[in-house]
C-alpha positions, 0 to 999 in steps of 0.5 A, spaced: 539 522 457 541 528 462 537 529 468 533 536 470 534 538 475 526 537 478 529 531 477 534 530 482 529 533 488 530 528 494 524 526 497 523 523 504 518 518 505 517 516 513 512 509 513 512 503 517 509 498 511 514 495 507 509 494 501 507 503 501 515 504 501 516 500 495 510 502 492 512 509 493 519 508 491 517 505 484 512 510 482 516 517 484 523 514 483 523 516 476 523 522 478 526 523 484 530 521 488 527 518 493 530 516 500 526 510 505 525 510 512 521 504 517 522 507 522 519 514 526 523 514 532 530 515 529 529 518 522 529 526 526 536 525 525 537 522 518 532 528 515 536 533 517 543 529 514 539 528 508 536 536 507 530 533 502 526 538 498 520 535 501 517 529 507 512 524 506 509 521 512 504 516 514 499 518 519 498 512 522 504 509 525 508 505 530 511 508 536 511 516 534 505 517 528 505 522 523 503 528 527 507 527 532 513 527 528 511 533 523 511 536 530 518 535 531 519 537 525 516 544 525 519 545 532 526 543 529 529 550 525 534 546 522 528 543 518 522 546 520 522 550 512 522 543 509 514 542 507 510 536 510 505 531 506 500 527 509 498 519 507 493 516 509 487 513 508 484 517 515 482 522 511 477 525 515 476 532 515 478 532 523 484 529 521 485 534 515 485 539 520 489 536 525 495 536 520 495 542 517 494 546 523 501 542 525 504 545 519 503 539 514 502 543 507 498 537 504 494 531 505 494 525 500 488 521 501 490 512 500 488 509 495 494 513 492 493 517 485 500 517 481 497 522 477 495 526 482 501 524 487 506 528 482 502 533 481 501 535 488 509 534 489 510 538 483 507 544 485 509 544 493 516 543 489 515 549 484 513 554 490 518 551 495 523 553 489 519 559 487 520 562 494 527 560 495 530 563 489 526 569 490 530 569 497 536 568 495 536 573 489 534 579 492 539 577 497 544 576 493 542 583 490 542 587 495 549 585 497 552 586 491 548 592 490 550 596 497 558 593 495 558 595 488 556 602 490 561 603 496 565 602 492 563 603 485 559 609 486 561 613 480 562 607 474 555 606 470 557 600 467 557 596 474 550 599 476 548 596 468 550 589 471 546 590 477 540 592 474 540 586 468 542 582 474 535 584 477 531 584 471 534 577 470 532 574 476 525 577 475 524 573 468 526 567 471 521 568 477 515 570 471 517 564 467 517 558 472 511 562 474 508 563 468 508 555 466 507 552 472 501 547 471 497 548 476 492 554 477 497 559 481 495 566 484 499 572 488 494 576 493 495 582 496 493 580 504 491 588 505 488 590 499 485 583 498 486 583 491 489 579 486 497 582 484 498 576 478 496 569 476 498 565 470 495 561 465 493 555 468 489 561 473 486 564 468 484 557 465 481 554 471 478 559 474 474 562 466 477 569 467 482 573 462 488 574 465 486 583 465 480 580 468 482 578 474 488 583 475 484 587 481 478 582 482 478 579 490 478 572 490 473 572 494 469 573 489 469 567 485 472 561 490 469 560 498 471 561 503 472 569 503 478 573 504 476 574 510 479 567 512 484 567 509 487 573 512 484 570 519 489 564 517 496 568 517 495 575 521 499 572 526 506 574 522 505 580 523 505 579 530 511 574 530 514 577 525 516 573 521 517 572 514 512 566 512 507 561 515 507 554 513 502 552 507 495 551 510 491 547 505 483 547 504 478 544 500 473 550 497 468 551 491 470 556 486 464 559 482 468 559 474 465 566 470 460 561 466 457 559 472 459 552 473 460 551 480 467 546 481 471 543 488 478 545 488 484 544 493 487 551 496 494 551 498 496 557 501 502 560 503 503 567 506 510 571 505 513 578 507 516 581 502 520 588 503 514 590 508 509 587 504 505 582 505 502 576 500 499 570 498 502 566 494 496 560 493 495 554 489 489 552 486 488 545 484 482 542 481 478 536 484 474 533 478 479 529 475 480 526 482 473 525 483 472 521 476 478 517 479 474 515 484 468 514 481 472 509 476 475 505 482 469 504 486 465 502 480 471 496 478 470 494 486 462 494 484 465 489 478 471 486 482 466 484 486 460 481 482 465 477 478 468 474 485 460 472 487 459 469 480 465 466 480 464 463 486 456 460 485 459 457 478 465 453 481 460 452 487 454 450 482 459 445 477 462 442 483 455 440 485 453 438 479 458 434 477 460 431 483 453 428 485 454 423 478 461 422 480 458 419 487 454 414 483 459 412 478 464 410 484 459 407 488 457 402 482 464 401 480 466 399 487 461 393 486 464 391 479 471 390 483 467 385 487 463 382 483 467 381 477 472 375 476 475 377 469 481 380 471 482 385 465 475 386 467 477 387 474 483 392 472 478 396 468 473 397 474 480 399 478 481 404 473 474 408 474 475 407 481 481 410 480 480 416 476 474 417 479 477 418 487 481 423 483 476 427 479 472 427 486 478 430 490 478 435 484 471 437 485 473 437 493 478 442 492 474 446 488 468 448 492 473 448 498 477 454 494 470 457 492 467 457 498 474 461 501 473 466 495 467 467 497 464 474 501 458 470 505 462 464 508 462 463 516 466 460 519 465 454 526 470 457 530 471 453 536 477 450 542 480 444 537 485 439 539 490 440 534 494 432 536 487 430 535 487 432 528 494 432 525 492 424 528 486 423 525 489 426 519 495 420 518 491 415 520 486 417 514 492 417 509 495 411 512 494 406 505 496 412 501 503 412 504 503 405 506 503 403 499 509 408 497 513 405 502 513 410 507 514 412 514 510 417 518 512 420 525 509 424 529 512 428 533 508 433 540 512 436 545 505 436 549 499 431 549 494 437 547 495 443 544 489 448 543 487 453 539 481 456 537 480 455 529 475 451 524 476 445 525 474 443 518 479 448 515 484 446 519 484 438 518 484 440 511 491 445 512 494 438 515 491 434 510 493 438 503 500 439 506 501 432 508 497 430 501 503 434 498 509 430 502 506 424 500 506 426 492 513 428 492 516 423 497 518 417 493 522 414 499 524 415 506 520 417 511 515 424 512 515 427 520 510 431 524 511 435 529 507 440 534 511 444 539 510 451 542 514 457 542 513 463 547 515 470 545 514 476 550 505 475 552 504 471 546 504 464 545 505 460 538 504 452 536 509 451 530 506 446 526 512 443 521 511 437 516 518 435 513 518 430 507 525 426 504 521 427 497 523 431 491 524 438 493 523 445 490 528 449 486 529 456 488 526 460 483 519 455 484 519 457 491 516 463 491 510 461 486 508 455 489 502 458 493 499 462 487 493 460 484 494 454 479 501 453 480 505 447 481 513 447 481 512 442 475 508 445 471 504 445 463 502 438 459 509 434 461 508 435 468 510 429 473 505 430 478 496 430 478 492 436 481 490 443 479 495 447 483 490 449 488 492 445 494 498 449 497 493 456 495 488 453 500 493 451 505 496 460 505 488 462 504 485 458 511 492 460 513 490 467 512 484 466 515 487 464 521 491 469 522 498 464 522 504 465 517 506 459 513 513 458 510 516 454 506 524 451 506 526 446 501 532 444 496 532 439 489 532 432 492 533 434 498 526 435 501 521 440 504 520 443 511 513 447 511 511 451 517 504 453 520 505 458 526 499 459 529 497 464 536 494 460 541 489 463 545 489 465 552 487 458 556 481 463 560 478 465 552 480 457 550 476 455 555 470 460 554 470 458 546 469 451 547 
């Protein structure tokens, strides 16, 4: 498959969020060559080296934000003519105004709409290409004309070649202009009249080509021509050939009276002493429809999440209440029955009941964390005490399996602001996981602190000598309902929600959970949480 000229255009993207860079890489690399940069501090030199056709800048970046970087680009003679598009979720009129005043050509709002993004990039690339081709063609033709006139003044054949080249250049421009997917109009600034419009413009405005030629855009496009002209009179004062592209939100009144919202991206061009406005007008109706669909989808997802949480919580309650009674009676039967076969049945009932009760407990905790209205009891808690209590509660389990559990703490007391119930559940789930998958050897729990600049962290490590996890399974063990062994033939019990709970609770505490493991060599889970300053801990406690 051959690559078109458009597909070889270079898009330079600056964003400090890796997930955003990956998204743009995945979407835009279908048609363009994409260059990614996550550090705004030293990307200026890279832009000069790459010479991209268009630049996408995130607004909110550390060190140098998008607005500051755009200023640096606009002040650099070598790259100031490269179109810059801002990408941000902060798309207020103030942000848009600030970005456009700096020199950006457009402003794309998050969440990103793939169709809209491609259309805008394509439009600005088309405008840039048109200007480059027109300037280059005129320059070449002027040089050629002068040279041929001087050298071959009397040779009509050469003059005809030059004339043909001019016609070819004009035809090429007209073909690109007429077939552009966005509505484009060219306005003479002095007269304020439309001198040309493409097919997409006629369709959007609802007028025929003949009706539009000679019209003033202020008759159907708000703001008026006077407001647009005011932004570009500086060209004559500065004696420059063009300005940066300006973007504005306007109201379009079609010929049939329909009023629609549009976005107008305009650029002034000075050609042979005449000043023209080259405007690309984008219909916002499709974007509004997409935004409404996204909002409806969001509301539906929130409602489904609420219903799911209510269902899980209700089912857990309805099943746990009778189950507690069953466990009570099975316990009495274990004590009272003398027949060994019947006693074994009672023990089996108790074991199965406890397994089911634990499953319901995990489901209930999962539904609480998934819910949007859960409340948490934040306070200063002693991690040393939590670890000791959890180990004691599991003593029967690991002793029955012949395992040793070792606790190592470098400090007598380590306090952290947390929800004590959920923090206990994290330690319990990790210890239970280690016990379940360790058949012999030991489990070591280590509590240690770490300082990084002005921040202090506690690291809770749980290392076992168990069966380990294969490399291909490591990436999915924290996903909902996932286990290292899955399907009806799996060897171990459980819903696959234990580590999901650990991950969700860790995220709730702004922490980080990591795992290192190899098959038949055991696993090492590390939970990293930031410690509060002493004064804050005392205040909470």
